[in-house]
C-alpha positions in Angstrom: 216.8 -40.2 147.4 220.4 -39.6 148.2 220.8 -37.5 145.1 217.7 -35.4 146.0 219.1 -34.6 149.4 222.5 -33.8 147.7 220.7 -31.4 145.4 219.1 -29.6 148.3 222.4 -29.5 150.2 224.0 -28.1 147.0 221.5 -25.2 147.0 222.3 -24.5 150.7 226.1 -24.6 150.0 225.7 -22.2 147.1 223.7 -19.8 149.2 226.2 -20.0 152.1 229.1 -19.4 149.8 227.5 -16.5 147.9 225.6 -14.7 150.6 227.6 -15.7 153.7 231.0 -15.5 152.1 230.1 -12.3 150.3 228.9 -10.5 153.4 231.8 -11.8 155.6 234.5 -10.8 153.1 233.1 -7.3 152.7 232.9 -6.9 156.5 236.5 -8.1 156.8 237.7 -5.7 154.1 235.8 -2.9 155.9 237.5 -3.8 159.2 240.9 -4.0 157.6 240.5 -0.6 155.9 239.4 1.1 159.1 242.1 -0.6 161.2 239.5 -2.2 163.5 240.7 -4.6 166.1 238.6 -7.9 165.6 238.6 -8.7 169.3 236.8 -5.4 170.0 234.4 -5.2 167.1 231.4 -7.6 167.3 230.7 -7.4 163.6 234.2 -8.5 162.8 233.9 -11.4 165.1 230.7 -12.4 163.5 232.2 -12.1 160.0 235.1 -14.4 161.1 232.6 -16.9 162.5 230.6 -16.8 159.2 233.8 -17.5 157.3 234.7 -20.4 159.6 231.2 -21.9 159.2 231.3 -21.5 155.4 234.7 -23.1 155.3 233.6 -25.9 157.5 230.5 -26.5 155.3 232.7 -26.6 152.2 235.1 -29.0 153.8 232.4 -31.4 154.9 230.8 -31.4 151.5 234.1 -31.9 149.7 235.3 -34.7 152.0 232.1 -36.3 153.2 230.4 -39.2 151.5 227.4 -37.3 150.2 225.9 -37.1 146.7 228.1 -35.4 144.2 225.2 -33.1 143.4 226.0 -31.3 146.7 229.2 -30.0 145.1 228.0 -29.9 141.5 225.3 -27.3 142.1 227.4 -24.7 143.7 230.4 -25.4 141.4 228.2 -24.8 138.3 226.8 -21.6 139.8 230.3 -20.2 140.7 231.9 -21.3 137.4 229.0 -20.0 135.3 229.1 -16.7 137.0 232.9 -16.5 136.5 232.5 -17.3 132.8 229.8 -14.6 132.5 232.2 -12.2 134.2 235.0 -13.0 131.8 232.8 -12.5 128.8 230.8 -9.4 130.0 231.6 -7.7 133.2 228.5 -5.4 133.2 226.2 -8.4 132.8 227.8 -10.3 135.6 227.6 -7.2 137.8 223.9 -6.8 137.0 223.3 -10.2 138.7 224.3 -8.7 142.1 221.5 -7.4 144.3 221.7 -3.6 144.3 219.3 -0.8 144.4 217.5 1.3 147.0 215.0 -1.4 147.9 217.6 -3.9 148.9 218.3 -4.4 152.6 221.7 -3.0 153.8 223.2 -6.4 154.8 222.2 -7.9 151.5 223.6 -4.9 149.6 226.9 -5.4 151.6 226.8 -9.2 150.7 226.4 -8.2 147.0 229.5 -5.9 147.1 231.4 -8.8 148.7 230.2 -11.1 146.0 231.5 -8.7 143.3 234.8 -8.5 145.1 235.2 -12.3 145.3 234.1 -12.6 141.7 236.5 -10.0 140.3 239.4 -11.5 142.3 238.9 -15.0 140.9 238.0 -16.6 144.3 234.7 -17.9 142.9 236.5 -19.5 139.9 238.9 -21.2 142.3 236.1 -22.5 144.5 234.1 -23.6 141.5 236.9 -25.8 140.2 237.6 -27.2 143.7 233.9 -28.0 144.1 233.7 -29.6 140.7 236.5 -32.2 141.3 234.4 -34.6 143.5 231.9 -34.8 140.6 234.6 -36.5 138.5 235.1 -39.3 141.0 233.0 -42.4 140.0 233.0 -43.7 143.6 230.9 -40.6 144.6 228.1 -41.6 142.2 227.9 -45.3 143.4 225.7 -46.3 146.2 227.7 -47.1 149.4 228.1 -50.8 150.0 226.1 -52.2 152.9 227.6 -54.3 155.7 226.1 -57.5 154.4 227.7 -57.1 150.9 231.1 -56.5 152.5 230.7 -59.7 154.7 229.8 -61.8 151.6 232.9 -60.6 149.8 235.1 -61.3 152.8 233.8 -64.9 153.1 234.1 -65.6 149.4 237.7 -64.4 149.4 238.7 -67.1 151.9 236.7 -69.9 150.2 234.1 -70.4 152.9 
């Protein structure tokens, strides 16, 4: 059951990194290009808040004692998309939501995703998210308090 919830959490993390991070990065680039003061522009403040929430979510998933699937799912999505980008740029760009029927905010998130993909940020995050998968302690079930007490008593010969 722990791994099922880890899988669901991995899907949420992947969506947050792709959509939230893409939109926030594009909004930050827009603000920097126009010389906008973040304290006076509400959209810039929201973008900085979204970046902070995405960073907090990534940190909690990396450090917390959750199923490794919570980091495996987004790492595979980011690394696979990076590999597709390296092999065929036009195919990787075709995976981004574009077109006249796409909502403006989603279109902006897509442009941000392309920027993060082309600068290698997704490859970097994919590798960082993959490292917890390699730790065997992440796959094992956490010990209960009773098992720890028995080990403690046995070590003193009681």
